[in-house]
C-alpha positions as CSV (number, residue, x, y, z in Angstrom):
1,M,-67.8,-29.7,148.1
2,K,-70.1,-32.8,148.6
3,K,-68.5,-35.5,150.5
4,S,-67.7,-38.7,148.6
5,K,-68.7,-42.1,149.9
6,V,-65.7,-44.4,150.9
7,Y,-66.5,-48.0,152.0
8,F,-64.2,-49.8,154.5
9,T,-63.8,-53.5,155.8
10,Q,-61.1,-54.6,158.3
11,F,-61.4,-58.2,156.9
12,I,-58.9,-58.7,154.1
13,T,-60.4,-61.9,152.4
14,P,-61.5,-62.9,148.9
15,Q,-65.1,-62.6,150.0
16,S,-64.8,-59.2,151.7
17,L,-63.1,-58.0,148.5
18,I,-66.3,-59.0,146.4
19,E,-68.6,-57.5,149.1
20,I,-66.8,-54.0,149.1
21,Y,-66.9,-54.0,145.3
22,E,-70.7,-54.8,145.2
23,A,-71.2,-52.0,147.9
24,L,-70.0,-49.4,145.3
25,G,-73.2,-50.3,143.2
26,R,-71.3,-49.9,139.9
27,D,-71.6,-52.5,137.2
28,L,-68.4,-52.4,135.1
29,K,-69.6,-53.4,131.6
30,G,-68.0,-54.5,128.5
31,K,-64.3,-55.7,128.4
32,V,-63.1,-55.0,132.0
33,A,-59.6,-54.2,132.7
34,V,-58.3,-54.9,136.3
35,K,-55.2,-52.6,136.9
36,I,-52.9,-54.0,139.5
37,S,-49.1,-54.0,140.0
38,T,-47.7,-57.3,139.2
39,G,-44.8,-56.7,141.5
40,E,-40.9,-56.7,141.0
41,P,-39.5,-60.2,141.1
42,G,-37.8,-60.5,144.7
43,G,-40.6,-58.4,146.3
44,H,-43.5,-60.1,148.1
45,N,-45.9,-57.3,149.0
46,F,-48.0,-57.2,145.8
47,L,-51.6,-58.3,146.0
48,N,-51.8,-62.1,146.4
49,P,-53.5,-63.7,143.4
50,N,-55.6,-66.0,145.8
51,L,-57.0,-62.8,147.3
52,I,-58.1,-61.1,144.1
53,K,-58.9,-64.0,141.9
54,Y,-62.5,-64.5,142.6
55,L,-63.3,-60.6,142.1
56,V,-61.3,-60.6,138.8
57,Q,-63.1,-63.7,137.6
58,K,-66.5,-62.3,138.8
59,L,-65.8,-59.3,136.4
60,D,-64.6,-61.5,133.7
61,G,-61.7,-59.2,133.8
62,T,-58.2,-58.9,132.2
63,I,-55.3,-58.0,134.5
64,V,-53.5,-55.2,132.8
65,E,-50.0,-53.7,133.4
66,C,-47.4,-51.6,131.6
67,L,-43.6,-51.9,131.5
68,T,-41.4,-50.1,133.9
69,A,-39.1,-47.1,133.3
70,Y,-36.3,-48.5,135.5
71,R,-34.3,-51.4,134.2
72,G,-35.6,-54.1,136.5
73,K,-37.1,-57.4,135.6
74,R,-40.2,-55.7,134.2
75,F,-38.5,-53.4,131.9
76,D,-38.8,-55.6,128.8
77,P,-41.8,-57.7,127.8
78,E,-40.2,-61.1,127.9
79,N,-39.0,-60.8,131.5
80,H,-42.3,-58.9,132.6
81,W,-44.3,-62.0,131.4
82,K,-42.1,-64.3,133.4
83,A,-42.8,-62.0,136.5
84,I,-46.5,-62.2,135.8
85,K,-46.5,-66.1,135.5
86,N,-44.1,-66.6,138.4
87,H,-46.2,-64.3,140.7
88,G,-49.4,-66.4,139.8
89,F,-51.5,-64.0,137.9
90,L,-51.7,-66.0,134.8
91,D,-53.3,-68.9,136.7
92,I,-56.2,-66.6,137.7
93,A,-57.1,-64.5,134.7
94,P,-55.9,-63.4,131.2
95,C,-53.2,-60.7,131.5
96,D,-52.1,-57.8,129.2
97,I,-48.9,-55.6,129.1
98,M,-50.6,-52.8,127.4
99,D,-47.5,-51.1,126.0
100,E,-45.9,-54.3,124.8
101,F,-46.7,-53.4,121.2
102,G,-47.0,-49.7,121.3
103,E,-48.3,-46.5,123.0
104,I,-50.8,-43.7,122.3
105,E,-50.7,-40.2,123.6
106,L,-53.9,-38.9,125.6
107,P,-54.3,-35.2,125.9
108,V,-54.3,-33.6,129.4
109,K,-57.0,-30.9,129.4
110,N,-56.0,-27.9,131.6
111,G,-53.2,-29.8,133.3
112,K,-50.8,-28.3,135.7
113,R,-47.6,-29.6,134.3
114,L,-48.1,-31.9,131.2
115,D,-49.7,-31.6,127.8
116,V,-50.1,-35.3,127.3
117,D,-50.1,-38.6,129.0
118,I,-48.3,-41.5,127.2
119,V,-50.0,-44.8,127.8
120,G,-50.0,-48.5,126.6
121,Q,-52.1,-48.7,123.2
122,N,-54.0,-51.6,124.5
123,L,-55.9,-49.3,126.8
124,K,-58.2,-48.7,123.6
125,K,-59.4,-52.2,124.0
126,Y,-61.2,-51.9,127.3
127,D,-64.7,-50.5,128.1
128,S,-64.4,-50.2,131.8
129,M,-61.8,-50.6,134.5
130,L,-61.2,-51.5,138.1
131,V,-58.3,-50.0,139.7
132,L,-57.2,-52.4,142.3
133,S,-54.3,-51.0,144.3
134,H,-52.0,-52.2,147.2
135,F,-51.8,-49.1,149.4
136,K,-48.3,-48.8,150.7
137,G,-45.4,-46.3,151.0
138,H,-43.5,-45.1,147.8
139,Q,-39.9,-43.9,147.3
140,M,-40.8,-41.2,145.1
141,G,-44.6,-40.2,145.8
142,G,-44.6,-40.9,149.6
143,F,-47.6,-43.4,149.2
144,G,-48.9,-45.6,146.4
145,G,-52.6,-45.8,146.0
146,A,-55.3,-45.4,143.4
147,L,-54.0,-42.2,141.8
148,K,-50.5,-43.6,141.4
149,N,-51.8,-46.9,140.0
150,V,-53.8,-44.9,137.3
151,A,-50.8,-42.5,136.5
152,I,-47.6,-44.3,136.7
153,G,-49.2,-47.6,136.4
154,I,-51.1,-47.1,133.1
155,A,-48.4,-45.0,131.7
156,S,-46.1,-46.7,129.1
157,R,-42.5,-47.1,129.7
158,N,-41.7,-43.8,128.0
159,G,-44.9,-42.3,129.6
160,K,-43.6,-43.1,133.0
161,A,-40.3,-41.2,132.0
162,Y,-42.5,-38.2,130.9
163,I,-44.3,-38.0,134.3
164,H,-41.2,-38.5,136.5
165,S,-39.4,-35.9,134.5
166,V,-42.2,-33.4,134.6
167,G,-42.5,-33.5,130.8
168,K,-38.7,-33.0,130.1
169,T,-37.9,-36.3,128.5
170,K,-39.7,-39.5,127.3
171,D,-36.4,-41.5,127.4
172,P,-36.2,-43.9,130.6
173,D,-32.5,-43.8,130.8
174,Q,-32.3,-39.9,130.7
175,M,-35.2,-39.9,133.3
176,M,-33.3,-42.2,135.5
177,A,-30.3,-40.1,135.4
178,T,-32.1,-37.1,136.7
179,L,-34.6,-38.8,138.8
180,F,-34.1,-36.7,142.1
181,E,-33.4,-33.4,140.5
182,N,-37.1,-32.5,139.8
183,D,-39.2,-30.4,142.2
184,Q,-41.3,-32.8,144.2
185,D,-44.6,-30.9,144.1
186,A,-44.2,-30.8,140.3
187,F,-43.8,-34.5,140.0
188,L,-46.9,-35.1,142.1
189,E,-48.7,-32.6,139.9
190,S,-47.5,-34.3,136.9
191,M,-49.1,-37.6,138.3
192,A,-52.3,-35.9,138.9
193,D,-52.2,-34.6,135.2
194,A,-51.7,-38.2,134.1
195,C,-54.7,-39.4,136.2
196,K,-56.8,-36.9,134.5
197,A,-56.0,-38.0,131.1
198,V,-56.7,-41.6,131.7
199,I,-59.9,-40.9,133.6
200,D,-61.1,-38.5,130.8
201,F,-60.3,-41.3,128.2
202,V,-62.0,-44.2,130.0
203,G,-64.8,-42.2,131.5
204,A,-65.1,-41.6,135.2
205,K,-68.5,-43.6,135.2
206,N,-66.7,-46.5,133.7
207,M,-64.1,-46.8,136.5
208,A,-64.0,-47.9,140.3
209,Y,-61.5,-48.0,142.9
210,I,-60.3,-50.5,145.5
211,N,-57.2,-50.1,147.8
212,V,-56.0,-53.0,150.0
213,A,-54.0,-51.5,152.9
214,N,-51.9,-54.6,154.0
215,R,-48.3,-55.3,153.9
216,L,-47.6,-51.6,154.6
217,S,-44.0,-51.4,153.7
218,V,-42.5,-47.8,153.3
219,N,-41.4,-48.9,149.8
220,C,-43.5,-49.7,146.8
221,D,-44.0,-53.0,145.0
222,C,-41.5,-51.9,142.3
223,D,-38.8,-52.7,144.9
224,A,-37.1,-56.0,144.6
225,H,-36.2,-56.0,148.3
226,P,-38.7,-53.8,150.2
227,P,-38.5,-53.5,153.9
228,E,-40.8,-55.4,156.1
229,P,-43.8,-53.5,157.2
230,E,-43.7,-52.1,160.8
231,M,-47.3,-51.6,161.2
232,D,-50.3,-54.0,161.0
233,D,-52.8,-54.3,158.2
234,I,-55.6,-52.0,158.2
235,G,-58.2,-53.3,155.8
236,I,-59.8,-52.8,152.4
237,F,-61.1,-49.5,151.2
238,A,-63.3,-48.8,148.1
239,S,-64.9,-45.7,146.3
240,L,-65.9,-44.3,143.0
241,D,-63.9,-41.4,143.9
242,P,-60.0,-42.0,143.6
243,V,-59.2,-38.8,145.6
244,A,-61.5,-39.5,148.4
245,L,-60.2,-43.2,148.5
246,D,-56.4,-42.3,148.7
247,Q,-57.2,-39.5,151.3
248,A,-59.1,-42.1,153.5
249,C,-56.1,-44.5,153.4
250,Y,-53.7,-41.7,154.0
251,D,-55.8,-40.5,156.9
252,A,-56.1,-44.1,158.1
253,V,-52.2,-44.5,158.4
254,K,-51.7,-41.0,159.9
255,N,-54.4,-41.4,162.6
256,S,-53.5,-45.0,163.4
257,K,-52.7,-45.7,167.0
258,D,-50.3,-48.4,165.8
259,P,-46.7,-47.3,167.1
260,G,-45.3,-49.1,164.0
261,K,-46.8,-46.3,161.7
262,K,-43.8,-44.0,162.4
263,S,-41.6,-44.9,159.3
264,L,-44.5,-44.9,156.9
265,V,-46.0,-41.5,158.1
266,E,-42.2,-40.1,157.9
267,R,-42.1,-41.4,154.3
268,M,-45.5,-39.6,153.4
269,D,-44.6,-36.5,155.0
270,S,-41.0,-36.2,153.7
271,R,-42.4,-36.7,150.1
272,H,-45.3,-34.1,150.7
273,A,-47.5,-37.0,149.5
274,V,-50.6,-35.3,150.3
275,H,-49.9,-32.9,147.5
276,I,-51.1,-35.4,144.8
277,L,-54.5,-35.4,146.5
278,E,-54.5,-31.6,146.5
279,A,-53.6,-31.4,142.8
280,A,-56.2,-34.0,141.9
281,E,-58.9,-32.3,143.7
282,E,-58.2,-29.1,141.9
283,L,-58.2,-30.8,138.6
284,G,-61.8,-32.1,139.4
285,L,-61.0,-35.7,139.9
286,G,-62.7,-36.1,143.2
287,S,-63.0,-34.6,146.7
288,R,-60.7,-34.9,149.6
289,K,-63.8,-34.8,151.9
290,Y,-65.5,-38.1,152.4
291,E,-67.9,-40.3,154.5
292,L,-66.5,-43.5,155.7
293,E,-68.9,-46.4,155.9
294,E,-67.9,-49.6,157.4
295,I,-69.2,-52.9,155.9
């Protein structure tokens, strides 16, 4: 399989974020969605609005999110809007909770586990998408990067339950009651299926991906009280291939000489995190082989 290009810069600044996007050579056209995690209130590792605002504004983008399946501060629209405002995102761009007023089902073609992916209905409003992710550890997936941001991030509240339960339920409360009873590889394969549904719908040529590898906590931005990072920031990675991008970030953590990486490596290995990359590659979403170019 041909190697995909992944761009990297060690500098985490608003200007370097624009430069690495421009290095991709992809002009996202029409109405542009910028998919981020707005972060659970109480947490502080989500992407800083001051870091991303110039890139979002350059794209004339709309920051998009969906409701959570767990009953935190972003489970219902009213509180989620408060979080978006309090975290500073409304100050930099228009925002959209895509499943606030409904959801749609996208078919999963030749998926491993799921027949459909359930997403916010407002996904239909957008012509292209920048998937702008904070790369970090994750309680369930081992790590969260571009693939997780597409799969879980774009799924509606019910869609998140469907992915986490490997297609058993669309009810968030039922999902939470059995959250740790599902086969881990099956869950990771379900995330890969959901990615495929979204990418097929939006169009691979209408998407671009950036991962910011900073504030590398072992827990995700959905945690209201995440542990402090134990390893130093790495930098910004970007690619047109989400599999190669997440693989490059995974490798950067694993191969780091930073002794503080131990907890994050253990988190990724204990959740067999690499399997989402294996599953996504098998579904044709990208290549785990990549060429890294530093800018």
